[in-house]
N, C-alpha and C positions, 0 to 999 in steps of 0.2 A: 578529520576527526580520528585520532588514534585511540588505542584502547584506554589510555588514561583519561580521555575526555568522556568515556562512557560511565564514569563514576556517578555523575548526576543521574544518568538514566537508570543505572542499577539501583541507586538509592530510592528512586521513585518507582521501582519495578512493581511493588505491590499495587499501587494505584493504577499503573498503566495496564497491567495484565487484566484488571477488572473490566477492561473494554472488550474482553473476549466475547461477550454476549452478542455484540453487533456482528460478529463473524460467523456465528453458528449458522445460521440460515445462509559532483565529486568536488569550496577551495580545499587544498590539501590532498586531493586525489580521491576522496571518498564520494561515491555517488550520492547526489542529493544534498550534500552538506553545504553550509555557507549560505544562510538565508535563502534556501530553496534554489540556489543556482549552482550548477555543476561546472567545474573547470576542466573536465576531461575534454581533450581536443576532439572535435567532430571528425568523422572520417572524411578524407579528401580524395575524390576520385582521381586526382592528378598526382597523388603522392608517388614519389619516385623510389619508395622503399623496394629493395631487391626481393625477388620471389622467395629466396631462401630465408630472408629475415621475416617476411610475412608468414611463411609456413611455421617458423619457430614460434612466432607470436600466437598463431592459431593453436598450436599444440599446448602452449602454456595456458592459454585462455580456457581450453577445454579441460585441462587438468584441474585448474582452480575452480571452474564451474562445477565439476563433478564432486570435488571436496565440499564446496559450498552447499550443494544439494543434500549431501549426507548430514551436514551440520543443521541445515534447515529442517530436514525431516525429524532429526532428533529433537530439535527445539519444539516442533509442533506436537510431538508425542508427549514431551514433558509439560508443555503448556496445557494440553488437554487433560492430562492426568492431574496436574496441579489444580486446575479448576474443578475437576470432578471430585477430587478428594479434599479440596480446600487445604492443599499441602503447600505451605510457603517455601519449603526447601526446593521442591520441584519447580515452582514458579521462578525462583531465583536461578536455578540451573538452566531453565528455559531461556532466560535473559542472556546468560553466558553463551549459550549455543547460538542464539540469534546474533550476538555480537561477533562470534567467530565466523558465522555465515556471512555477515556484513563485510568483514575483512577479506574473506575469500572471493566474494562476488566483486569486490573492489579490485582485487588482483586480476580477475578475469577481464573486467572492463578496461583496465589499464593496458591490457594486451590486445583487446579487440573491442573497441568502443561502440560497435554497432551490433552487439550481441543482445538481441531483443529479450530473450529469455532471462538474461542476467538483470537487465533493467527492471523487468516486471517483478522478478523475485526480490530484488533489493528494495523495490517499492513496498512489497509485502512486509519485509523485515522492518523497514522504517515504520510502517503502520503498526506493527505489533509492539514496537518499542515506544510508540507515542510520538514519534517525530513526523507529524502529519504534513507539515509544509514540505519537508524533504521527500516524503512519499509522493506527494502531488508532482513534484519535479521529476522523480524517477519514472512515474507512470506517463508523464508528458513525453519523456524520451522514448519509452517503449511504444507509445501510440504514434509517435512521429515515424517510427520505423515500421510499425504494423497497425494501421488505423482500425482494423477489424478485430483487434485483440480485446474482445468484450469483457473478459475477466478483469483486465486492467482498467477498463472503463468503469466497471462496477466498484472495484476497490478504490479507484480515485474518487468516485462518488462518496464512499464511506469517509475518505480523508477530508473531502469537502465538508461533509457534515460535522466532523470533529472540529473543523475550523470555522464553523457557523457560516459557511459560504452556501447558503440555501439556494440561490439562483443557479449556481453551478451544479449543485446536487440535482436540482430539478432537470436541468439540461441533460445530465448523465442518465437519469431515469428515462426520459423521453426517448433518447437514442436506444437504450436497451429495450424499451417497450416495443420499438419497431423492429429490432434486429435480434434480440436474445431475451425472450420473455422470462426464462428461468432466472437469468441474471437480474432482470428488472424486479422480479419478485423478491430476490435476496436484498436488493437495495431498498425496496419498499419496507422490508422488515427493519432495516437499520434506520430508515426515516421515522418509522413509528416509534422505535425506541428513543430516538432523539427527541421526538415530540413529548413522549411520556416523561422523560428525564427533565426536559425544560419546563413542562407544566408544573412539575414538583419543585424545581429550582431553576428559575430563569437564567441564572449565570450571566447576567448582564444583558440578556436579550430583551428587547421591548415586548411587552405583552401583545401589542398589536401585530408585531411580526410573527410571534408564535401562533396567534389566532389565525392569521392569514395563511400560514403554512399548514395549519390543521385543516382549514377549509380546502386548500389545494389537495391535500392527501385524501380527504373524503371524496372529492370529485374524481381523482385518479383511481381510487379504489373502486368506485362505482363503474367507471369505464372498463377497468380490468375485469370486472365480474359480469359485464354485459355479454349476452350471447353474440357470437359473430354475426355481423351484418346489421346489428342494431345501432 
């Protein structure tokens, strides 16, 4: 997905950036693109690449990652300011910065495909751009490399919600509840927002499924608020 293919995303930026409230609380080489499947080659422990070549790739990866983080941080600042001030120009600039970060993270991963921080951050970028299936794929890569990266588990849960994959979102919550309660609480906030939004507009979801999810959330909320040992 090169920059020209981002036109559709940019055109829909206004709608996509409205998803910010839920966050308050590679075919062609781009990570996560192509129906949620990456074509970046997996790292091969028997790769016969020379040490000098590997070192050069590592240096290139680190340089691209550093640049990507600068772009990502600028995007976050513009994103927050755009939401706070209801400023459409800043929101549009945030989308441009996210797109640049995506290109730079892609470069980092093309040089070092097992860079877990890059996979996790590119997942976040896809999430902010509304590319939810791609975000799930990116977080799958990150968690395959580092299973206890609970921030990735939480944000993948948010992406599951955006895709109406409620069973997967529940599984993410339960894992976080056992291992990272603060992350579980953030995901619960996103779940509550999903529920409120879909009660107002089902968006194709069956009423029975929405009601069942609401019941589950009430049960889990009660468990979360129960004193330890009860």
